[in-house]
N, CA and C atoms as an extended XYZ file, in Angstrom:
288
Properties=species:S:1:pos:R:3:atomname:S:1:resname:S:1:resid:I:1 pbc="F F F"
N        16.380       -9.701       -1.432 N   MET     1
C        15.582       -9.370       -0.421 CA  MET     1
C        16.332       -9.211        0.788 C   MET     1
N        15.984       -8.286        1.684 N   ASN     2
C        16.626       -7.933        2.915 CA  ASN     2
C        15.998       -8.792        4.111 C   ASN     2
N        16.814       -9.532        4.809 N   ASP     3
C        16.224      -10.316        5.811 CA  ASP     3
C        15.787       -9.564        7.020 C   ASP     3
N        16.051       -8.185        7.080 N   LYS     4
C        15.539       -7.544        8.194 CA  LYS     4
C        14.048       -6.960        7.916 C   LYS     4
N        13.480       -7.254        6.801 N   TYR     5
C        12.182       -6.795        6.429 CA  TYR     5
C        11.257       -7.939        6.173 C   TYR     5
N         9.964       -7.662        6.157 N   ASN     6
C         8.973       -8.670        5.784 CA  ASN     6
C         8.949       -8.747        4.248 C   ASN     6
N         8.790       -9.880        3.724 N   HIS     7
C         8.834      -10.140        2.223 CA  HIS     7
C         7.479      -10.503        1.785 C   HIS     7
N         7.088       -9.877        0.792 N   TYR     8
C         5.726      -10.136        0.095 CA  TYR     8
C         5.736      -10.292       -1.330 C   TYR     8
N         4.659      -10.999       -1.771 N   LYS     9
C         4.592      -11.217       -3.329 CA  LYS     9
C         3.134      -10.909       -3.614 C   LYS     9
N         2.842      -10.077       -4.560 N   ILE    10
C         1.469       -9.838       -4.933 CA  ILE    10
C         1.335      -10.077       -6.476 C   ILE    10
N         0.144      -10.625       -6.775 N   THR    11
C        -0.224      -10.887       -8.324 CA  THR    11
C        -1.417      -10.079       -8.475 C   THR    11
N        -1.375       -9.250       -9.573 N   LEU    12
C        -2.366       -8.465       -9.940 CA  LEU    12
C        -2.970       -8.925      -11.281 C   LEU    12
N        -4.182       -9.345      -11.189 N   GLU    13
C        -4.951       -9.784      -12.425 CA  GLU    13
C        -5.898       -8.877      -12.990 C   GLU    13
N        -5.946       -8.573      -14.150 N   HIS    14
C        -7.009       -7.703      -14.757 CA  HIS    14
C        -8.199       -8.668      -15.235 C   HIS    14
N        -9.325       -8.526      -14.391 N   LYS    15
C       -10.437       -9.453      -14.574 CA  LYS    15
C       -11.511       -8.876      -15.472 C   LYS    15
N       -11.580       -7.600      -15.701 N   HIS    16
C       -12.815       -7.155      -16.486 CA  HIS    16
C       -12.317       -5.839      -17.074 C   HIS    16
N       -12.773       -5.377      -18.175 N   SER    17
C       -12.627       -3.968      -18.726 CA  SER    17
C       -13.974       -3.459      -19.118 C   SER    17
N       -14.494       -2.456      -18.622 N   PRO    18
C       -15.733       -1.799      -18.856 CA  PRO    18
C       -15.787       -1.320      -20.367 C   PRO    18
N       -14.574       -1.071      -20.886 N   LYS    19
C       -14.535       -0.567      -22.304 CA  LYS    19
C       -14.235       -1.707      -23.346 C   LYS    19
N       -14.341       -2.955      -22.903 N   ASP    20
C       -13.919       -4.047      -23.740 CA  ASP    20
C       -12.608       -4.092      -24.182 C   ASP    20
N       -11.722       -3.525      -23.606 N   GLU    21
C       -10.221       -3.422      -23.884 CA  GLU    21
C        -9.815       -4.774      -23.634 C   GLU    21
N        -8.584       -5.144      -24.336 N   MET    22
C        -8.031       -6.462      -24.064 CA  MET    22
C        -7.505       -6.405      -22.676 C   MET    22
N        -7.627       -7.552      -21.903 N   LEU    23
C        -7.263       -7.651      -20.529 CA  LEU    23
C        -5.828       -7.914      -20.623 C   LEU    23
N        -5.074       -7.426      -19.595 N   HIS    24
C        -3.638       -7.520      -19.495 CA  HIS    24
C        -3.211       -8.808      -18.893 C   HIS    24
N        -2.086       -9.366      -19.236 N   GLU    25
C        -1.569      -10.470      -18.448 CA  GLU    25
C        -1.360      -10.109      -17.011 C   GLU    25
N        -1.352      -11.221      -16.134 N   PRO    26
C        -1.086      -10.853      -14.613 CA  PRO    26
C         0.303      -10.396      -14.483 C   PRO    26
N         0.458       -9.516      -13.498 N   VAL    27
C         1.920       -9.148      -13.069 CA  VAL    27
C         2.031       -9.595      -11.729 C   VAL    27
N         3.283       -9.937      -11.338 N   GLN    28
C         3.657      -10.209       -9.970 CA  GLN    28
C         4.783       -9.247       -9.570 C   GLN    28
N         4.783       -8.858       -8.243 N   VAL    29
C         5.852       -7.976       -7.770 CA  VAL    29
C         6.167       -8.706       -6.416 C   VAL    29
N         7.457       -8.749       -6.164 N   GLU    30
C         7.961       -9.138       -4.837 CA  GLU    30
C         8.562       -7.787       -4.229 C   GLU    30
N         8.377       -7.773       -2.945 N   PHE    31
C         8.790       -6.409       -2.259 CA  PHE    31
C         9.105       -6.684       -0.785 C   PHE    31
N         9.815       -5.837       -0.324 N   ASN    32
C        10.131       -5.844        1.172 CA  ASN    32
C         9.225       -4.798        1.719 C   ASN    32
N         8.887       -4.809        2.991 N   ASN    33
C         8.297       -3.713        3.788 CA  ASN    33
C         8.655       -3.897        5.336 C   ASN    33
N         8.972       -2.831        5.987 N   HIS    34
C         9.332       -2.789        7.393 CA  HIS    34
C         8.290       -3.345        8.336 C   HIS    34
N         6.990       -3.116        7.781 N   ASP    35
C         5.710       -3.385        8.539 CA  ASP    35
C         5.224       -4.802        8.114 C   ASP    35
N         4.528       -5.359        9.177 N   ASN    36
C         3.653       -6.546        8.813 CA  ASN    36
C         2.376       -6.071        8.262 C   ASN    36
N         2.229       -6.206        6.908 N   ILE    37
C         1.042       -5.601        6.392 CA  ILE    37
C        -0.282       -6.276        6.709 C   ILE    37
N        -0.131       -7.616        7.012 N   PHE    38
C        -1.351       -8.343        7.493 CA  PHE    38
C        -1.838       -7.803        8.797 C   PHE    38
N        -0.955       -7.424        9.666 N   SER    39
C        -1.348       -6.925       10.902 CA  SER    39
C        -2.110       -5.536       10.641 C   SER    39
N        -1.526       -4.846        9.759 N   ILE    40
C        -2.167       -3.441        9.577 CA  ILE    40
C        -3.468       -3.584        8.917 C   ILE    40
N        -3.697       -4.636        8.036 N   ILE    41
C        -5.025       -4.939        7.496 CA  ILE    41
C        -6.021       -5.230        8.604 C   ILE    41
N        -5.622       -6.168        9.534 N   GLU    42
C        -6.274       -6.527       10.731 CA  GLU    42
C        -6.755       -5.282       11.533 C   GLU    42
N        -5.783       -4.482       11.897 N   LYS    43
C        -6.216       -3.204       12.490 CA  LYS    43
C        -7.215       -2.294       11.908 C   LYS    43
N        -7.003       -2.157       10.513 N   LEU    44
C        -7.807       -1.202        9.770 CA  LEU    44
C        -9.264       -1.964        9.826 C   LEU    44
N        -9.316       -3.259        9.624 N   GLN    45
C       -10.689       -3.879        9.747 CA  GLN    45
C       -11.316       -3.767       10.915 C   GLN    45
N       -10.519       -3.724       12.046 N   GLU    46
C       -11.128       -3.684       13.415 CA  GLU    46
C       -11.696       -2.245       13.595 C   GLU    46
N       -10.906       -1.345       13.078 N   ARG    47
C       -11.408        0.081       13.183 CA  ARG    47
C       -12.593        0.494       12.257 C   ARG    47
N       -12.714       -0.324       11.102 N   SER    48
C       -13.795       -0.120       10.234 CA  SER    48
C       -13.813        1.144        9.583 C   SER    48
N       -12.667        1.725        9.300 N   LEU    49
C       -12.704        3.176        8.746 CA  LEU    49
C       -13.509        3.400        7.450 C   LEU    49
N       -13.614        2.417        6.611 N   PHE    50
C       -14.451        2.584        5.359 CA  PHE    50
C       -15.735        1.759        5.392 C   PHE    50
N       -15.874        0.956        6.465 N   ASN    51
C       -17.090        0.200        6.477 CA  ASN    51
C       -17.193       -0.782        5.294 C   ASN    51
N       -15.866       -1.302        4.711 N   ASP    52
C       -15.935       -2.166        3.709 CA  ASP    52
C       -14.481       -2.907        3.833 C   ASP    52
N       -14.582       -4.101        4.093 N   LYS    53
C       -13.390       -4.825        4.374 CA  LYS    53
C       -12.403       -4.889        3.143 C   LYS    53
N       -13.039       -4.986        1.920 N   ASN    54
C       -12.257       -5.010        0.797 CA  ASN    54
C       -11.390       -3.659        0.528 C   ASN    54
N       -12.109       -2.656        0.884 N   GLN    55
C       -11.454       -1.356        0.844 CA  GLN    55
C       -10.410       -1.115        1.795 C   GLN    55
N       -10.605       -1.635        2.962 N   GLU    56
C        -9.527       -1.584        4.109 CA  GLU    56
C        -8.360       -2.244        3.667 C   GLU    56
N        -8.525       -3.522        2.861 N   ILE    57
C        -7.286       -4.301        2.464 CA  ILE    57
C        -6.686       -3.489        1.208 C   ILE    57
N        -7.426       -2.881        0.368 N   GLU    58
C        -6.877       -2.087       -0.742 CA  GLU    58
C        -6.069       -0.855       -0.159 C   GLU    58
N        -6.643       -0.214        0.888 N   PHE    59
C        -6.047        0.844        1.408 CA  PHE    59
C        -4.645        0.460        2.040 C   PHE    59
N        -4.683       -0.540        2.880 N   ALA    60
C        -3.596       -1.025        3.595 CA  ALA    60
C        -2.357       -1.446        2.634 C   ALA    60
N        -2.747       -2.179        1.618 N   ILE    61
C        -1.747       -2.582        0.634 CA  ILE    61
C        -1.200       -1.461       -0.099 C   ILE    61
N        -2.032       -0.587       -0.633 N   GLY    62
C        -1.606        0.636       -1.471 CA  GLY    62
C        -0.805        1.564       -0.645 C   GLY    62
N        -1.156        1.758        0.544 N   LEU    63
C        -0.590        2.707        1.438 CA  LEU    63
C         0.881        2.327        1.777 C   LEU    63
N         0.902        1.009        2.268 N   LYS    64
C         2.297        0.513        2.596 CA  LYS    64
C         3.229        0.350        1.549 C   LYS    64
N         2.723       -0.050        0.325 N   MET    65
C         3.589       -0.176       -1.005 CA  MET    65
C         4.051        1.303       -1.242 C   MET    65
N         3.059        2.301       -1.372 N   PHE    66
C         3.434        3.653       -1.808 CA  PHE    66
C         4.441        4.268       -0.802 C   PHE    66
N         4.180        4.115        0.506 N   SER    67
C         5.025        4.696        1.506 CA  SER    67
C         6.463        4.231        1.608 C   SER    67
N         6.576        2.840        1.292 N   GLU    68
C         7.777        2.199        1.455 CA  GLU    68
C         8.768        2.722        0.341 C   GLU    68
N         8.125        2.855       -0.941 N   VAL    69
C         8.889        3.384       -1.943 CA  VAL    69
C         9.208        4.865       -1.767 C   VAL    69
N         8.345        5.540       -1.212 N   MET    70
C         8.533        7.091       -0.950 CA  MET    70
C         9.786        7.269       -0.033 C   MET    70
N         9.617        6.431        1.088 N   LEU    71
C        10.735        6.420        2.198 CA  LEU    71
C        12.112        6.100        1.582 C   LEU    71
N        12.212        5.124        0.795 N   ARG    72
C        13.400        4.728        0.223 CA  ARG    72
C        13.942        5.800       -0.850 C   ARG    72
N        13.153        6.650       -1.317 N   ASN    73
C        13.439        7.640       -2.314 CA  ASN    73
C        13.133        8.931       -1.847 C   ASN    73
N        13.156        9.154       -0.440 N   LYS    74
C        12.776       10.520       -0.011 CA  LYS    74
C        13.529       11.757       -0.508 C   LYS    74
N        14.798       11.454       -0.901 N   GLU    75
C        15.500       12.539       -1.696 CA  GLU    75
C        15.020       12.943       -2.957 C   GLU    75
N        14.232       12.120       -3.571 N   ASN    76
C        13.620       12.414       -4.892 CA  ASN    76
C        12.782       13.586       -4.936 C   ASN    76
N        12.928       14.628       -5.880 N   PRO    77
C        12.289       15.669       -5.763 CA  PRO    77
C        10.775       15.505       -6.027 C   PRO    77
N        10.359       14.440       -6.558 N   LEU    78
C         9.012       14.207       -6.693 CA  LEU    78
C         8.219       14.165       -5.408 C   LEU    78
N         8.921       13.786       -4.284 N   PHE    79
C         8.307       13.780       -3.095 CA  PHE    79
C         8.568       14.951       -2.182 C   PHE    79
N         9.140       15.841       -2.729 N   GLU    80
C         9.566       16.969       -1.784 CA  GLU    80
C         8.394       17.797       -1.074 C   GLU    80
N         7.415       18.006       -1.734 N   GLU    81
C         6.298       18.675       -1.318 CA  GLU    81
C         5.327       17.864       -0.639 C   GLU    81
N         5.319       16.650       -0.926 N   PHE    82
C         4.338       15.748       -0.405 CA  PHE    82
C         4.829       14.984        0.969 C   PHE    82
N         5.955       14.802        1.137 N   LEU    83
C         6.457       14.111        2.325 CA  LEU    83
C         5.936       14.753        3.668 C   LEU    83
N         6.119       16.173        3.733 N   PRO    84
C         5.563       16.627        5.078 CA  PRO    84
C         4.085       16.391        5.322 C   PRO    84
N         3.339       16.517        4.308 N   ALA    85
C         1.878       16.209        4.426 CA  ALA    85
C         1.530       14.781        4.646 C   ALA    85
N         2.361       13.924        4.083 N   PHE    86
C         2.331       12.388        4.234 CA  PHE    86
C         2.518       12.212        5.801 C   PHE    86
N         3.674       12.790        6.283 N   LYS    87
C         3.921       12.554        7.763 CA  LYS    87
C         2.761       12.955        8.584 C   LYS    87
N         2.055       13.969        8.363 N   ASP    88
C         0.814       14.648        9.149 CA  ASP    88
C        -0.309       13.457        8.891 C   ASP    88
N        -0.543       13.020        7.736 N   PHE    89
C        -1.573       12.084        7.338 CA  PHE    89
C        -1.368       10.914        8.128 C   PHE    89
N        -0.041       10.268        8.226 N   MET    90
C         0.179        8.994        9.020 CA  MET    90
C        -0.006        9.130       10.504 C   MET    90
N         0.224       10.521       10.917 N   LYS    91
C         0.054       10.697       12.564 CA  LYS    91
C        -1.425       10.675       12.778 C   LYS    91
N        -2.250       11.320       11.771 N   LYS    92
C        -3.626       11.251       11.910 CA  LYS    92
C        -4.329        9.863       11.877 C   LYS    92
N        -3.714        9.093       10.888 N   LEU    93
C        -4.235        7.686       10.685 CA  LEU    93
C        -3.984        6.886       11.897 C   LEU    93
N        -2.794        7.009       12.385 N   LYS    94
C        -2.381        6.246       13.698 CA  LYS    94
C        -3.189        6.563       14.934 C   LYS    94
N        -3.615        7.932       14.957 N   SER    95
C        -4.259        8.434       16.070 CA  SER    95
C        -5.907        8.037       16.214 C   SER    95
N        -6.327        7.630       14.954 N   THR    96
C        -7.858        7.296       14.863 CA  THR    96
C        -8.005        5.880       15.321 C   THR    96
């Protein structure tokens, strides 16, 4: 872990399957992020973009995890077309 970044650990539990499939064992992931994700969650909840506090948390965590991986791998051809649109999206999100 890099001491210049915030360190996080998330546990994902599969609680229900609508198709009665076998539930998966929980997985844990530890990761770094340059942003304080808790502050971002608070800001999104203050703005109430989705009128659902749970969705605002989901959005913040998903967005920050995805964007950090993308930034670390911005030379990957997978992100070639998406990165410019993502930059525009982030500008729009920050301006709202």
